[in-house]
C-alpha positions as CSV (number, residue, x, y, z in Angstrom):
1,M,-0.1,0.2,0.2
2,F,1.4,3.7,-0.6
3,T,1.8,5.7,2.1
4,R,1.8,9.4,1.6
5,P,4.6,11.3,2.8
6,A,3.8,13.7,5.7
7,Y,5.5,17.0,5.3
8,N,7.7,18.3,8.6
9,G,8.8,21.6,7.9
10,R,11.8,20.9,6.6
11,G,10.7,18.4,4.2
12,F,9.2,14.9,3.7
13,W,9.2,12.7,6.2
14,W,7.9,9.3,4.7
15,A,5.2,8.0,7.0
16,A,6.7,4.4,7.4
17,H,6.6,5.1,11.4
18,R,2.9,4.6,11.3
19,G,1.5,1.5,11.5
20,P,-2.0,0.1,10.0
21,E,-3.5,0.6,13.3
22,T,-3.5,4.5,13.1
23,D,-3.6,7.0,10.4
24,R,-2.1,9.7,12.7
25,M,0.6,12.6,11.5
26,P,4.1,10.6,12.8
27,T,5.8,12.8,15.4
28,R,8.4,15.0,14.1
29,P,11.9,13.1,13.7
30,T,15.0,13.7,15.7
31,G,17.6,16.1,14.8
32,T,19.6,13.1,13.9
33,E,16.8,11.5,11.7
34,L,16.8,12.6,7.9
35,S,13.8,12.7,5.6
36,Y,13.9,10.1,2.8
37,R,14.8,12.7,0.2
38,Q,17.8,13.7,2.4
39,A,18.6,10.0,2.8
40,V,18.2,9.4,-1.0
41,E,20.5,12.0,-1.9
42,T,23.1,11.5,0.7
43,A,23.4,8.0,-0.8
44,L,23.4,9.5,-4.7
45,R,26.1,11.7,-3.1
46,V,28.5,8.8,-1.8
47,L,28.1,7.2,-4.7
48,D,28.7,10.0,-7.0
49,G,31.9,9.7,-9.4
50,G,31.9,7.2,-12.3
51,W,33.9,4.6,-10.6
52,V,32.3,4.3,-7.1
53,V,30.3,1.2,-7.9
54,A,32.9,-0.6,-10.0
55,V,35.0,-0.2,-6.7
56,L,32.7,-1.6,-4.9
57,T,32.1,-4.2,-6.9
58,A,35.6,-5.4,-7.7
59,L,36.4,-5.1,-3.7
60,A,33.6,-7.5,-3.0
61,A,35.5,-10.6,-3.7
62,G,38.3,-9.3,-1.1
63,P,41.4,-6.8,-0.8
64,L,43.3,-5.9,-3.4
65,H,46.0,-4.1,-4.3
66,F,46.5,-0.9,-5.8
67,A,47.3,-2.5,-9.4
68,E,45.1,-5.6,-8.9
69,L,42.1,-3.5,-8.5
70,L,43.1,-1.0,-11.6
71,A,43.1,-4.3,-13.7
72,A,40.2,-5.9,-12.2
73,V,37.9,-2.7,-12.8
74,N,38.9,-2.7,-16.2
75,A,38.9,-6.6,-17.0
76,L,35.2,-6.1,-16.1
77,E,34.4,-3.1,-18.0
78,D,36.1,-4.7,-21.0
79,Q,34.1,-8.2,-20.4
80,V,30.7,-6.7,-20.3
81,G,31.1,-3.8,-22.6
82,R,32.2,0.1,-22.2
83,H,28.6,1.4,-21.9
84,T,29.2,3.5,-18.5
85,H,33.0,4.4,-19.2
86,K,34.2,5.2,-22.6
87,V,37.7,4.9,-21.8
88,P,39.4,3.1,-19.2
89,L,40.0,3.3,-15.4
90,S,43.2,5.5,-15.1
91,K,45.7,5.2,-11.8
92,R,44.6,9.1,-11.2
93,V,41.1,8.8,-11.5
94,L,41.5,6.0,-9.4
95,A,43.4,7.3,-6.8
96,D,41.0,10.1,-6.6
97,T,37.9,7.6,-6.4
98,L,39.9,5.6,-3.3
99,T,40.3,9.1,-1.4
100,R,36.9,9.8,-1.9
101,M,35.8,6.4,-1.0
102,R,38.0,6.4,2.1
103,T,36.8,9.5,3.3
104,A,33.0,8.2,3.6
105,R,34.3,5.5,5.0
106,L,33.6,2.7,2.3
107,I,37.1,1.5,2.1
108,V,40.4,1.0,4.1
109,R,43.6,1.6,3.1
110,V,46.2,-0.7,4.3
111,E,49.7,-0.3,4.6
112,D,51.9,-3.8,4.9
113,P,54.7,-2.7,7.4
114,T,57.4,-4.9,4.8
115,P,60.6,-4.1,3.8
116,H,58.9,-3.7,0.5
117,P,55.9,-1.8,1.6
118,S,52.6,-3.3,0.2
119,V,49.7,-1.0,0.3
120,W,45.9,-2.7,-0.6
121,Y,42.1,-1.9,0.0
122,R,39.5,-3.5,1.4
123,L,35.7,-3.1,2.2
124,T,34.4,-1.4,5.4
125,Q,30.9,-2.9,6.6
126,Q,30.0,0.4,5.7
127,G,30.7,-0.3,1.9
128,R,29.6,-3.6,2.4
129,S,26.2,-2.6,3.3
130,L,26.1,-0.1,0.4
131,L,27.3,-2.9,-2.0
132,S,23.9,-4.7,-0.2
133,A,21.7,-1.6,-0.7
134,V,22.6,-0.7,-4.1
135,R,22.1,-4.4,-5.5
136,P,17.8,-3.8,-5.9
137,L,19.1,-0.6,-7.8
138,A,20.9,-2.6,-9.9
139,E,18.0,-5.2,-10.3
140,W,15.3,-2.2,-11.1
141,A,18.0,-0.7,-13.6
142,Q,17.7,-3.9,-15.5
143,G,14.0,-4.3,-15.3
144,Y,13.8,-0.7,-16.1
145,R,16.2,-1.6,-19.8
146,A,14.4,-4.0,-20.7
147,M,11.1,-1.8,-20.3
148,P,9.7,-0.8,-23.8
149,A,10.8,2.9,-24.6
150,E,7.2,4.1,-24.5
151,D,6.7,2.6,-20.9
152,Q,9.9,4.1,-19.6
153,A,8.3,7.7,-21.7
154,G,5.3,7.2,-19.3
155,T,3.5,7.2,-22.1
156,S,1.3,4.5,-21.6
157,G,-0.6,3.5,-18.9
158,P,-1.3,5.7,-15.8
159,T,1.7,7.6,-14.2
160,M,2.3,8.5,-10.6
161,R,3.4,12.0,-10.0
162,T,6.7,11.5,-7.9
163,S,7.5,15.2,-7.5
164,S,5.1,15.2,-4.7
165,L,7.1,12.7,-3.0
166,M,9.9,14.4,-2.4
């Protein structure tokens, strides 16, 4: 059942906190809660950058050294076809992406204290949870791509106004 969002003065807050037994407006969120729209925008900011999802996916199998990570991302892009990225991932762009992902606490950089220092990257729990959260979005996108173009444009059947939801 579709529930309308409630407006709390700062943005819409989904009425998911309401149960079927009550139809009252939800209480105002505390200062730490985000509205639905703010939460989605936060997630999109974390995912911003063309290579974040590719790096998350490559690191899902386990920790990788910088060169291995670069090769893994580019090999996967070559395998599936360059639909999203027209050129291979460069060392500089990977370094920038890894820095942003470390700042967002999605990955950690680990240095081995050996005579020949070795640096590798692994997902944090936050990175793993983001990867899990992105999977349903990927499934939606696969269904969206398989949909006829007239359905994507909303020319057949009733449409839902999403602007009133956010």
